[in-house]
Backbone as XML, in Angstrom:
<?xml version="1.0"?>
<chain id="A" units="angstrom">
  <residue number="1" name="MET">
    <atom name="N" x="25.928" y="10.484" z="15.035"/>
    <atom name="CA" x="25.003" y="11.510" z="14.587"/>
    <atom name="C" x="23.609" y="11.142" z="15.086"/>
  </residue>
  <residue number="2" name="GLY">
    <atom name="N" x="22.949" y="12.029" z="15.789"/>
    <atom name="CA" x="21.630" y="11.766" z="16.342"/>
    <atom name="C" x="20.525" y="12.120" z="15.369"/>
  </residue>
  <residue number="3" name="ILE">
    <atom name="N" x="19.349" y="11.701" z="15.730"/>
    <atom name="CA" x="18.169" y="12.006" z="14.918"/>
    <atom name="C" x="17.567" y="13.300" z="15.434"/>
  </residue>
  <residue number="4" name="GLY">
    <atom name="N" x="17.318" y="14.249" z="14.555"/>
    <atom name="CA" x="16.756" y="15.532" z="14.951"/>
    <atom name="C" x="15.286" y="15.440" z="15.297"/>
  </residue>
  <residue number="5" name="CYS">
    <atom name="N" x="14.812" y="16.425" z="16.049"/>
    <atom name="CA" x="13.398" y="16.468" z="16.452"/>
    <atom name="C" x="12.476" y="16.503" z="15.245"/>
  </residue>
  <residue number="6" name="ASP">
    <atom name="N" x="12.878" y="17.217" z="14.193"/>
    <atom name="CA" x="12.043" y="17.292" z="12.997"/>
    <atom name="C" x="11.865" y="15.915" z="12.374"/>
  </residue>
  <residue number="7" name="THR">
    <atom name="N" x="12.920" y="15.117" z="12.373"/>
    <atom name="CA" x="12.854" y="13.772" z="11.811"/>
    <atom name="C" x="11.921" y="12.893" z="12.634"/>
  </residue>
  <residue number="8" name="VAL">
    <atom name="N" x="12.022" y="12.993" z="13.947"/>
    <atom name="CA" x="11.155" y="12.207" z="14.830"/>
    <atom name="C" x="9.700" y="12.609" z="14.631"/>
  </residue>
  <residue number="9" name="LEU">
    <atom name="N" x="9.423" y="13.911" z="14.590"/>
    <atom name="CA" x="8.059" y="14.390" z="14.394"/>
    <atom name="C" x="7.518" y="13.934" z="13.047"/>
  </residue>
  <residue number="10" name="ALA">
    <atom name="N" x="8.313" y="14.031" z="12.012"/>
    <atom name="CA" x="7.875" y="13.595" z="10.686"/>
    <atom name="C" x="7.555" y="12.110" z="10.690"/>
  </residue>
  <residue number="11" name="THR">
    <atom name="N" x="8.356" y="11.314" z="11.389"/>
    <atom name="CA" x="8.116" y="9.874" z="11.472"/>
    <atom name="C" x="6.810" y="9.582" z="12.186"/>
  </residue>
  <residue number="12" name="ILE">
    <atom name="N" x="6.545" y="10.285" z="13.276"/>
    <atom name="CA" x="5.307" y="10.097" z="14.026"/>
    <atom name="C" x="4.105" y="10.484" z="13.167"/>
  </residue>
  <residue number="13" name="LEU">
    <atom name="N" x="4.200" y="11.609" z="12.487"/>
    <atom name="CA" x="3.089" y="12.061" z="11.653"/>
    <atom name="C" x="2.848" y="11.105" z="10.489"/>
  </residue>
  <residue number="14" name="MET">
    <atom name="N" x="3.919" y="10.601" z="9.893"/>
    <atom name="CA" x="3.798" y="9.684" z="8.767"/>
    <atom name="C" x="3.176" y="8.365" z="9.205"/>
  </residue>
  <residue number="15" name="ALA">
    <atom name="N" x="3.436" y="7.933" z="10.436"/>
    <atom name="CA" x="2.906" y="6.669" z="10.932"/>
    <atom name="C" x="1.386" y="6.699" z="10.964"/>
  </residue>
  <residue number="16" name="GLY">
    <atom name="N" x="0.808" y="7.880" z="11.168"/>
    <atom name="CA" x="-0.636" y="8.001" z="11.224"/>
    <atom name="C" x="-1.278" y="8.186" z="9.865"/>
  </residue>
  <residue number="17" name="THR">
    <atom name="N" x="-0.477" y="8.323" z="8.829"/>
    <atom name="CA" x="-0.991" y="8.546" z="7.486"/>
    <atom name="C" x="-1.624" y="7.271" z="6.956"/>
  </residue>
  <residue number="18" name="ASP">
    <atom name="N" x="-2.851" y="7.388" z="6.483"/>
    <atom name="CA" x="-3.551" y="6.239" z="5.924"/>
    <atom name="C" x="-3.829" y="6.531" z="4.461"/>
  </residue>
  <residue number="19" name="THR">
    <atom name="N" x="-3.155" y="5.804" z="3.604"/>
    <atom name="CA" x="-3.312" y="5.982" z="2.170"/>
    <atom name="C" x="-3.676" y="4.644" z="1.539"/>
  </residue>
  <residue number="20" name="VAL">
    <atom name="N" x="-4.059" y="4.684" z="0.286"/>
    <atom name="CA" x="-4.330" y="3.444" z="-0.447"/>
    <atom name="C" x="-3.092" y="2.556" z="-0.392"/>
  </residue>
  <residue number="21" name="GLY">
    <atom name="N" x="-1.932" y="3.158" z="-0.639"/>
    <atom name="CA" x="-0.692" y="2.387" z="-0.641"/>
    <atom name="C" x="-0.381" y="1.751" z="0.700"/>
  </residue>
  <residue number="22" name="SER">
    <atom name="N" x="-0.576" y="2.506" z="1.783"/>
    <atom name="CA" x="-0.281" y="1.955" z="3.102"/>
    <atom name="C" x="-1.257" y="0.844" z="3.458"/>
  </residue>
  <residue number="23" name="ARG">
    <atom name="N" x="-2.505" y="0.974" z="3.053"/>
    <atom name="CA" x="-3.477" y="-0.093" z="3.312"/>
    <atom name="C" x="-3.115" y="-1.360" z="2.548"/>
  </residue>
  <residue number="24" name="ILE">
    <atom name="N" x="-2.732" y="-1.202" z="1.295"/>
    <atom name="CA" x="-2.343" y="-2.362" z="0.491"/>
    <atom name="C" x="-1.129" y="-3.035" z="1.114"/>
  </residue>
  <residue number="25" name="ARG">
    <atom name="N" x="-0.131" y="-2.246" z="1.508"/>
    <atom name="CA" x="1.077" y="-2.807" z="2.119"/>
    <atom name="C" x="0.747" y="-3.578" z="3.405"/>
  </residue>
  <residue number="26" name="ARG">
    <atom name="N" x="-0.073" y="-2.969" z="4.276"/>
    <atom name="CA" x="-0.425" y="-3.654" z="5.539"/>
    <atom name="C" x="-1.173" y="-4.953" z="5.279"/>
  </residue>
  <residue number="27" name="LEU">
    <atom name="N" x="-2.125" y="-4.935" z="4.359"/>
    <atom name="CA" x="-2.872" y="-6.151" z="4.039"/>
    <atom name="C" x="-1.964" y="-7.214" z="3.420"/>
  </residue>
  <residue number="28" name="ARG">
    <atom name="N" x="-1.086" y="-6.796" z="2.529"/>
    <atom name="CA" x="-0.159" y="-7.730" z="1.884"/>
    <atom name="C" x="0.729" y="-8.398" z="2.921"/>
  </residue>
  <residue number="29" name="GLU">
    <atom name="N" x="1.302" y="-7.581" z="3.811"/>
    <atom name="CA" x="2.187" y="-8.117" z="4.845"/>
    <atom name="C" x="1.425" y="-9.019" z="5.812"/>
  </residue>
  <residue number="30" name="ALA">
    <atom name="N" x="0.196" y="-8.649" z="6.156"/>
    <atom name="CA" x="-0.612" y="-9.465" z="7.073"/>
    <atom name="C" x="-0.919" y="-10.833" z="6.470"/>
  </residue>
  <residue number="31" name="ARG">
    <atom name="N" x="-0.947" y="-10.905" z="5.148"/>
    <atom name="CA" x="-1.230" y="-12.167" z="4.474"/>
    <atom name="C" x="0.042" y="-12.919" z="4.102"/>
  </residue>
  <residue number="32" name="GLY">
    <atom name="N" x="1.188" y="-12.351" z="4.457"/>
    <atom name="CA" x="2.465" y="-13.013" z="4.189"/>
    <atom name="C" x="2.830" y="-13.075" z="2.724"/>
  </residue>
  <residue number="33" name="LEU">
    <atom name="N" x="2.352" y="-12.116" z="1.957"/>
    <atom name="CA" x="2.648" y="-12.087" z="0.523"/>
    <atom name="C" x="3.816" y="-11.153" z="0.228"/>
  </residue>
  <residue number="34" name="SER">
    <atom name="N" x="4.649" y="-11.543" z="-0.695"/>
    <atom name="CA" x="5.682" y="-10.633" z="-1.194"/>
    <atom name="C" x="5.019" y="-9.705" z="-2.205"/>
  </residue>
  <residue number="35" name="GLN">
    <atom name="N" x="5.718" y="-8.655" z="-2.565"/>
    <atom name="CA" x="5.190" y="-7.750" z="-3.586"/>
    <atom name="C" x="5.025" y="-8.487" z="-4.905"/>
  </residue>
  <residue number="36" name="ALA">
    <atom name="N" x="5.967" y="-9.357" z="-5.208"/>
    <atom name="CA" x="5.901" y="-10.116" z="-6.463"/>
    <atom name="C" x="4.705" y="-11.065" z="-6.460"/>
  </residue>
  <residue number="37" name="ALA">
    <atom name="N" x="4.451" y="-11.739" z="-5.334"/>
    <atom name="CA" x="3.324" y="-12.670" z="-5.255"/>
    <atom name="C" x="1.996" y="-11.917" z="-5.385"/>
  </residue>
  <residue number="38" name="LEU">
    <atom name="N" x="1.889" y="-10.775" z="-4.721"/>
    <atom name="CA" x="0.671" y="-9.978" z="-4.836"/>
    <atom name="C" x="0.478" y="-9.519" z="-6.278"/>
  </residue>
  <residue number="39" name="ALA">
    <atom name="N" x="1.539" y="-9.069" z="-6.896"/>
    <atom name="CA" x="1.454" y="-8.603" z="-8.286"/>
    <atom name="C" x="0.952" y="-9.715" z="-9.203"/>
  </residue>
  <residue number="40" name="ARG">
    <atom name="N" x="1.487" y="-10.922" z="-9.044"/>
    <atom name="CA" x="1.049" y="-12.056" z="-9.876"/>
    <atom name="C" x="-0.441" y="-12.333" z="-9.671"/>
  </residue>
  <residue number="41" name="LYS">
    <atom name="N" x="-0.865" y="-12.376" z="-8.413"/>
    <atom name="CA" x="-2.271" y="-12.663" z="-8.100"/>
    <atom name="C" x="-3.203" y="-11.573" z="-8.609"/>
  </residue>
  <residue number="42" name="ALA">
    <atom name="N" x="-2.715" y="-10.332" z="-8.614"/>
    <atom name="CA" x="-3.552" y="-9.195" z="-9.007"/>
    <atom name="C" x="-3.498" y="-8.903" z="-10.499"/>
  </residue>
  <residue number="43" name="GLY">
    <atom name="N" x="-2.554" y="-9.509" z="-11.195"/>
    <atom name="CA" x="-2.427" y="-9.258" z="-12.630"/>
    <atom name="C" x="-1.794" y="-7.920" z="-12.964"/>
  </residue>
  <residue number="44" name="VAL">
    <atom name="N" x="-0.900" y="-7.456" z="-12.075"/>
    <atom name="CA" x="-0.153" y="-6.219" z="-12.325"/>
    <atom name="C" x="1.330" y="-6.524" z="-12.182"/>
  </residue>
  <residue number="45" name="THR">
    <atom name="N" x="2.160" y="-5.560" z="-12.506"/>
    <atom name="CA" x="3.598" y="-5.773" z="-12.364"/>
    <atom name="C" x="4.040" y="-5.506" z="-10.925"/>
  </residue>
  <residue number="46" name="ARG">
    <atom name="N" x="5.180" y="-6.073" z="-10.563"/>
    <atom name="CA" x="5.747" y="-5.819" z="-9.239"/>
    <atom name="C" x="6.054" y="-4.331" z="-9.084"/>
  </residue>
  <residue number="47" name="LEU">
    <atom name="N" x="6.536" y="-3.704" z="-10.140"/>
    <atom name="CA" x="6.835" y="-2.274" z="-10.083"/>
    <atom name="C" x="5.573" y="-1.469" z="-9.770"/>
  </residue>
  <residue number="48" name="THR">
    <atom name="N" x="4.454" y="-1.888" z="-10.322"/>
    <atom name="CA" x="3.190" y="-1.204" z="-10.027"/>
    <atom name="C" x="2.865" y="-1.306" z="-8.539"/>
  </residue>
  <residue number="49" name="VAL">
    <atom name="N" x="3.006" y="-2.501" z="-7.973"/>
    <atom name="CA" x="2.747" y="-2.679" z="-6.537"/>
    <atom name="C" x="3.684" y="-1.797" z="-5.722"/>
  </residue>
  <residue number="50" name="ILE">
    <atom name="N" x="4.954" y="-1.797" z="-6.060"/>
    <atom name="CA" x="5.940" y="-0.980" z="-5.336"/>
    <atom name="C" x="5.548" y="0.490" z="-5.391"/>
  </residue>
  <residue number="51" name="ARG">
    <atom name="N" x="5.248" y="0.982" z="-6.574"/>
    <atom name="CA" x="4.936" y="2.407" z="-6.741"/>
    <atom name="C" x="3.636" y="2.785" z="-6.027"/>
  </residue>
  <residue number="52" name="ILE">
    <atom name="N" x="2.639" y="1.900" z="-6.043"/>
    <atom name="CA" x="1.385" y="2.186" z="-5.334"/>
    <atom name="C" x="1.627" y="2.190" z="-3.829"/>
  </residue>
  <residue number="53" name="GLU">
    <atom name="N" x="2.360" y="1.189" z="-3.324"/>
    <atom name="CA" x="2.631" y="1.122" z="-1.882"/>
    <atom name="C" x="3.414" y="2.333" z="-1.394"/>
  </residue>
  <residue number="54" name="MET">
    <atom name="N" x="4.263" y="2.885" z="-2.239"/>
    <atom name="CA" x="5.061" y="4.054" z="-1.861"/>
    <atom name="C" x="4.319" y="5.358" z="-2.142"/>
  </residue>
  <residue number="55" name="ASP">
    <atom name="N" x="3.092" y="5.254" z="-2.623"/>
    <atom name="CA" x="2.282" y="6.419" z="-2.989"/>
    <atom name="C" x="2.946" y="7.272" z="-4.071"/>
  </residue>
  <residue number="56" name="HIS">
    <atom name="N" x="3.672" y="6.604" z="-4.955"/>
    <atom name="CA" x="4.285" y="7.290" z="-6.092"/>
    <atom name="C" x="3.427" y="7.155" z="-7.345"/>
  </residue>
  <residue number="57" name="GLN">
    <atom name="N" x="2.384" y="6.326" z="-7.254"/>
    <atom name="CA" x="1.499" y="6.098" z="-8.388"/>
    <atom name="C" x="0.101" y="5.839" z="-7.845"/>
  </residue>
  <residue number="58" name="SER">
    <atom name="N" x="-0.876" y="6.463" z="-8.452"/>
    <atom name="CA" x="-2.265" y="6.172" z="-8.106"/>
    <atom name="C" x="-2.706" y="4.955" z="-8.904"/>
  </residue>
  <residue number="59" name="PRO">
    <atom name="N" x="-3.363" y="4.016" z="-8.262"/>
    <atom name="CA" x="-3.796" y="2.820" z="-8.996"/>
    <atom name="C" x="-4.961" y="3.136" z="-9.917"/>
  </residue>
  <residue number="60" name="THR">
    <atom name="N" x="-5.005" y="2.446" z="-11.036"/>
    <atom name="CA" x="-6.181" y="2.529" z="-11.897"/>
    <atom name="C" x="-7.289" y="1.734" z="-11.220"/>
  </residue>
  <residue number="61" name="LEU">
    <atom name="N" x="-8.503" y="1.931" z="-11.656"/>
    <atom name="CA" x="-9.615" y="1.179" z="-11.094"/>
    <atom name="C" x="-9.410" y="-0.320" z="-11.326"/>
  </residue>
  <residue number="62" name="ALA">
    <atom name="N" x="-8.910" y="-0.674" z="-12.504"/>
    <atom name="CA" x="-8.675" y="-2.087" z="-12.823"/>
    <atom name="C" x="-7.613" y="-2.693" z="-11.901"/>
  </residue>
  <residue number="63" name="SER">
    <atom name="N" x="-6.506" y="-1.967" z="-11.679"/>
    <atom name="CA" x="-5.462" y="-2.512" z="-10.809"/>
    <atom name="C" x="-5.932" y="-2.556" z="-9.364"/>
  </residue>
  <residue number="64" name="LEU">
    <atom name="N" x="-6.706" y="-1.564" z="-8.945"/>
    <atom name="CA" x="-7.237" y="-1.542" z="-7.581"/>
    <atom name="C" x="-8.178" y="-2.732" z="-7.364"/>
  </residue>
  <residue number="65" name="ALA">
    <atom name="N" x="-9.018" y="-3.010" z="-8.352"/>
    <atom name="CA" x="-9.937" y="-4.150" z="-8.256"/>
    <atom name="C" x="-9.152" y="-5.464" z="-8.198"/>
  </residue>
  <residue number="66" name="GLY">
    <atom name="N" x="-8.103" y="-5.571" z="-9.000"/>
    <atom name="CA" x="-7.271" y="-6.774" z="-8.987"/>
    <atom name="C" x="-6.557" y="-6.958" z="-7.660"/>
  </residue>
  <residue number="67" name="LEU">
    <atom name="N" x="-6.064" y="-5.856" z="-7.090"/>
    <atom name="CA" x="-5.374" y="-5.922" z="-5.800"/>
    <atom name="C" x="-6.351" y="-6.314" z="-4.694"/>
  </residue>
  <residue number="68" name="ALA">
    <atom name="N" x="-7.541" y="-5.747" z="-4.712"/>
    <atom name="CA" x="-8.549" y="-6.091" z="-3.704"/>
    <atom name="C" x="-8.893" y="-7.574" z="-3.795"/>
  </residue>
  <residue number="69" name="ARG">
    <atom name="N" x="-9.098" y="-8.067" z="-5.011"/>
    <atom name="CA" x="-9.416" y="-9.484" z="-5.210"/>
    <atom name="C" x="-8.281" y="-10.359" z="-4.704"/>
  </residue>
  <residue number="70" name="ALA">
    <atom name="N" x="-7.050" y="-9.993" z="-5.044"/>
    <atom name="CA" x="-5.881" y="-10.776" z="-4.639"/>
    <atom name="C" x="-5.689" y="-10.768" z="-3.123"/>
  </residue>
  <residue number="71" name="LEU">
    <atom name="N" x="-6.095" y="-9.682" z="-2.480"/>
    <atom name="CA" x="-5.963" y="-9.575" z="-1.024"/>
    <atom name="C" x="-7.182" y="-10.127" z="-0.289"/>
  </residue>
  <residue number="72" name="GLY">
    <atom name="N" x="-8.223" y="-10.476" z="-1.033"/>
    <atom name="CA" x="-9.413" y="-11.047" z="-0.433"/>
    <atom name="C" x="-10.253" y="-10.044" z="0.341"/>
  </residue>
  <residue number="73" name="VAL">
    <atom name="N" x="-10.271" y="-8.797" z="-0.143"/>
    <atom name="CA" x="-11.065" y="-7.758" z="0.513"/>
    <atom name="C" x="-11.951" y="-7.071" z="-0.523"/>
  </residue>
  <residue number="74" name="LYS">
    <atom name="N" x="-12.952" y="-6.363" z="-0.024"/>
    <atom name="CA" x="-13.786" y="-5.553" z="-0.908"/>
    <atom name="C" x="-12.996" y="-4.322" z="-1.317"/>
  </residue>
  <residue number="75" name="LEU">
    <atom name="N" x="-13.287" y="-3.812" z="-2.474"/>
    <atom name="CA" x="-12.612" y="-2.630" z="-3.000"/>
    <atom name="C" x="-12.631" y="-1.489" z="-1.990"/>
  </residue>
  <residue number="76" name="ARG">
    <atom name="N" x="-13.737" y="-1.309" z="-1.298"/>
    <atom name="CA" x="-13.885" y="-0.221" z="-0.323"/>
    <atom name="C" x="-12.849" y="-0.303" z="0.788"/>
  </residue>
  <residue number="77" name="ALA">
    <atom name="N" x="-12.376" y="-1.498" z="1.104"/>
    <atom name="CA" x="-11.396" y="-1.664" z="2.184"/>
    <atom name="C" x="-10.055" y="-1.014" z="1.854"/>
  </residue>
  <residue number="78" name="LEU">
    <atom name="N" x="-9.798" y="-0.744" z="0.589"/>
    <atom name="CA" x="-8.529" y="-0.148" z="0.187"/>
    <atom name="C" x="-8.572" y="1.368" z="0.147"/>
  </residue>
  <residue number="79" name="ILE">
    <atom name="N" x="-9.769" y="1.943" z="0.250"/>
    <atom name="CA" x="-9.926" y="3.391" z="0.143"/>
    <atom name="C" x="-10.025" y="4.011" z="1.530"/>
  </residue>
  <residue number="80" name="PRO">
    <atom name="N" x="-9.071" y="4.862" z="1.898"/>
    <atom name="CA" x="-9.119" y="5.490" z="3.236"/>
    <atom name="C" x="-10.305" y="6.445" z="3.360"/>
  </residue>
  <residue number="81" name="ASP">
    <atom name="N" x="-10.820" y="6.557" z="4.570"/>
    <atom name="CA" x="-11.865" y="7.527" z="4.868"/>
    <atom name="C" x="-11.222" y="8.896" z="5.006"/>
  </residue>
  <residue number="82" name="ASP">
    <atom name="N" x="-11.943" y="9.926" z="4.628"/>
    <atom name="CA" x="-11.410" y="11.288" z="4.770"/>
    <atom name="C" x="-11.586" y="11.803" z="6.161"/>
  </residue>
</chain>
């Protein structure tokens, strides 16, 4: 079974999507952290990290600040430009 053109186009478009979750995931992976390790450092649950990275949950300001601190970046680095 092959991949349809719609699937390929959706994948290409999604790759360019920049969200809070995608930024957190890229930074976490670049630092070699697991979701569980990031969650511990940030003071949130692993489920929270998973849901934020998948854009299924918007982070609270407190969790966003904790994630930024744990990733060693300024809070602004996690917020995509419009």
